[in-house]
N, C-alpha and C positions, 0 to 999 in steps of 0.2 A: 575740925577743921581750922575753923576761925582760933583756934588756942595757940597753934604754931604760929599764926602769924604776930598775936598776941604777945607771945615769948618773945618774939624775934624784934618786935619792935621796943619792948622793955627794957629788954638785955641792951640793944644799942641805944637807948638812951639813957640805962645806968653807967654804961662805960663814959657818956660826956659830962654826967652829972660828977661823975667820983674823977674824972680828970681836971687835974691845974688848972683855975681860972687866969691867975693872972700869969702875965706873961706867956700863955701857951697860943702855939701854934693855931691860926683859925683853920679850921675842918675845910675841907672839901668835898661839895655836897656830892653825890651822886643817888640820882631817882631811880627806884628799882618799880617799874609799871606792870603790873603781874593777875594773873588769874588766881586771886584769894578765894572767891566765894563764885557761886554760881556752878553752871555746867563745866564747865574745864577745869573748877577746884580740885582736882583729882593731880593736874599737871602742876599746875602754881605750886602748890604745897610741896611737891618736889623740888620745885624750883626754888622756892624758899629755903630749903634744907641745904641745897648745893650753894647759894647765897650764902646763908649765914656761916658756914662751913668755910667757903673762899676769907669772908670779913674775917672771921677769927683768925685767919692764917697770914693774912696781910693787910693787918689795919692801918696801915700809913702807907703813904705816897709824899714823895720831896718831902719828907719830913713832917707832912703835916696829917693829924688823923683822918678816916676817911668817915664822913657821914653819913649813911644810909638811910634816905628817905620811901618807904613803902606807901605806894597807893594801889588800891585795888580798883582792879579795872570793871570786876562784877562779871567775867568773861561777857563782856557786852561791849559794842563796836561805839556807839554813842560814848560811854561810859570812860572807855579807853582812851578816845578824841578829848574829852574834856580834863581826865585827871592826868593826860600830860602836857595840858594846858596849865593846871594847877602846877605840877609840877615845875614847869619853866619860870610861870609868872612870879607864884608864891614863895616857891621855897627855893629856886633860883639856884637850882642843879645846874651842875656843870654837863651831865648827860646823864641818859637814860639807857636803864637794862630793861628789855621787855617792849612791847608782851610777847604772848607766849606765842600763841596763834598767829597763823596769817590774818584772818580776819580782822586780830584786833590789833594788830602790826599795820596794816594797811590804813587803818582808822588813823592811828596816833603818829604815823610819819609825816603825814602832811603839815602839820601842827610843828613838831622839830625842825621840819625842814626850812618853812616860817621864821622860825625863831631861829634859826641858824645854832640849834643844840644838836649834837648827832646821838646817835638812837642805836642800839644793838639788841638787835633781837638773837636772843641764844636757839629759837627753836622754830620759826618760821620759814617756812620752807617754797613758798611762792613766787617765782621768780620776779613778781611787778612789783615787789616791796623795794629793790634797789634799784630800778631801771630807772635813767636820769635822777636820781637823787646823791645830792651832795653828801648826806649827812645821815641815811639810811646804811644801817651795816647786819651782819649777821655773821655766826659763827657755827651755820650749819650747812650744810649743802643744801642743793635748791632740786625741785622736783624734776626738771630735766634727767638730773642725774639719777635721781630715786625711782623714777618711772623705768629707765631704762633696767636699772639694776631689777627692777620688780619683773618688767619682761623678761628678762633672760633667765632668773629661778625660774618662772612658771613654764617655760619652753624648755631650757636643757634640764631642769632638776625635778619639776613635774610633769614633765612629757605632754606639756597642754598644745593643743590643738587648736581649741576653739576656747572661749572665753563670756562667762555674763559678768556686765559689770552693772554694780548698784552704786550710785553719786548721789550722796547729800547735794541738793543743788541752792540750798544756803549755806553752804561755808566754800570761801574762798580755796580754802585748803583742799578739799575734797574734790571741787571741782577740776582745780590745776593738776591736780597728779593724777585724774581720771583721764584727762585728755592726752599726758606725757608717759602714762603706762599704756594707753588705746596705741598712741603713733607707734610707740616701740613694738608694741606685741606683733601690731599689723607687718609692720617693718622686718619682723624677724618672720613673717611666714605664718604670724596664726590669723583665726576669724575673730572677731567680738559681733556672736549670734544674737546678742539683746544687753541695751544699754537700759537701765530703768532709775528713775529719778525718786528718791523721798527728802523727808527734809527735816533738819534738826529738833529734836521732840516726839518726834512720831513714835508708837507704841505699836502701830499693827504694820507689819510688811507681807501677809500673806498675800495680797492679788500678785504683788513684784515675785513673788520667788513661785506662784503656783505659774506666773509667763516664763520664769526661768527654766522651772522644773519641763516644762514640754519643748523646750530646747534642748536640754539636756548638755549642757557645757561640759568640757572637762575639768574647768576650775570656775570657782565664785571669784571675780575677784571685789573688794569691798573696804574701800580703805579710809573707814571712819572712825569717828571719834568714838568712844568703847560706849557713852553709854546705848548709843545705838547700833554697834558693831555688834556688841554680845547677844543685844536682842532678836539683831538678825541670827545670828548663828543658831540661837536656841531655836526658832522656828524654823527655821532652816531642818533643822535636823527634824525636827516634830514633822515636819512635813515631808521626811524621805529624802530629802537630798542629800548624798552621798560624797559629794563632788569634794576635794579639797579645795579649802578657801584662803584667800592671800589676802592680807591688808598692809598697810603702811607705816608712817612710825605715831600715828595717832594711836594704837594697837599697844604703847607698852605700857601700859600702867593695870594695877595691879587687880582693876575694877573690872577689867576685861575677864579674867580668871573669874571671879568672886560672882559677877552676874553670869556670865556664861555656863560655868559649871564644864560638863563635859563633855558640851557642843562646841566648845571651842579647841578642844585636844588636837592637835592635828596641826591647828590653823597658823601659817606660817607670816612674817611680816618685815618688812626693812624697817629699818633705825638706824639711830646712830652712837647706840653703845649697849655694851655688855662687858658687865666684871670678866668676863672670861674670857673675853675680848681686845683686853689691855694690851698697847704697844709699846708706850709710854711710860719711864720712872715715875713720873709724875702723877699718870694715870694708876699705878698702883698702889702708891702714897694715898691718891684719894680715896681711894677704895677702899683702902686699910684706916684711915681716919674717918669716914664715911660710916662704913660698919662699927667703928666703936663709936661713937655718938648716938646714931640714929638706931642701931641693933636692927638693920634691914639692909640689903641690896640699893645701893644709887641705880635712878634710871640716867633714860636721857636726858628729862628736865632736870634735875641734881647737876649730874655732868656739864650740861653745855651750860647753864649759868654760871655754873663757878668756872668755865672757861672764859665766860663773856666780861666776868668783873677783873679776871686775870690780865687780858687784851688789853682792856682798858687801861688798866693799871699802868703797863709796860710802854702803851702809847705816852701816858703823861710823863713818865719816867725818860723814856728818847727824848720828849720835846723838852725835858725839864719844865712844864708847865702845865696847870688844867685850863687852860685858855683855850677854846674849843678849835678858834684860827691857829693855834700851834700844834698841838696834838693830832686833829683832825690827819692831816697829812702822812704820820706818822701810824694814825691806825690804818689807812688806805692801805699803806705799804705793807703789813703784815706779812713775814714769810717765814715761813718753817717752824712757826709756833708750836712747841712742846705741851699740847693741851693733852688735856686727862682722855679726852675723846681723841684724840690721833695728832698725830701733826697736820697743821694746819696753815693755809698760806690763803689771804683775801686776793681774787682777782675780781675787778670789778664790785669791788665789796661784799663779793659771795665768797664762803668761805669752801674750797677746794681740798676734798680729804674724802678717807674713804668710810662706805656703810658698812652696816652690819644686818646680817639677817637672823631671825630669832624664831622659834617654834615653840608652842604649847607643846612640852610632852611631860606626860603625870602629872598636871596642874602646875608648872611652872615655866618659867620661861629658859628654853634650854639655846646655846649658842650653835649654831651653825655655822657659819663662815665669816670674813671679812671681806669687802670689794673696791679693792682699790681703784678711783678713777683713771 
């Protein structure tokens, strides 16, 4: 996984070295604060692929080259904060793309806010990220919407009247989306019969699953990151729990199927993007280019990072400036942007856009539906 980040950084460096130095326009530095290593690296590596493609397709803005500076937050909140500070103070970046996860984004945002440097998270859905912030943005929907979409699917499609919830209390994302799903499910007449906690890194979920088995719910809601989510599914099936499982956008990584195997067959989840649900011409072009370059399907992290890069450059072009005080108002007023993940409008720095529902079928992610806000 580290190889991709190294190749990306070297390719960007080579491009700058190859450019003519005399009289060349000064590059605009864009920081990329990504989960390159650590437990969330599977998401960060795909985000970097989307970034690499975006930068290759659009290497300049305002007649100046875009210099991308990648910093690894190591899937850690403290490192996310420290790395954001390094990008701002030492690299003098005009803006930061990332982090991906809600926890790391919440840690980095105060640093960006204090320095008046805009930050755009491609994938962080916790609503607290942008609340009361002038410089924090995202190009993804937020968890109140995602929780509602998940609850609607549970009640209307899975015909669930009761639900069990497993929540990772160490992750801001998991806690947040759980709360919104639970409220929406109850508002639809559903009953949460048990909610049981665990923490990132746990390997044994037998006690929680046995407690769930005793309650015999209609569904099990597990909005987990894939390392834990896949293990939960495996152990649930081993213990004889046969209920449908429903997750959130963190389920969209190949590791879910690699680790979970047959146990995740039939698992459904809400997410942001699938190549079979593309609604824009830019999305179709992105899928074609991504498959040609990487010989694999793009996921939400790659597509959203691609969108974040282009939303930022569009704001700079409209402002005719790479100075934050000039382009941030245009960024905040992004409207009907034809992103690869759908047409998006920013409202209070959050993206209003469709969600996608996928299901594991025959060992692959299968498109189920697009849900408009």
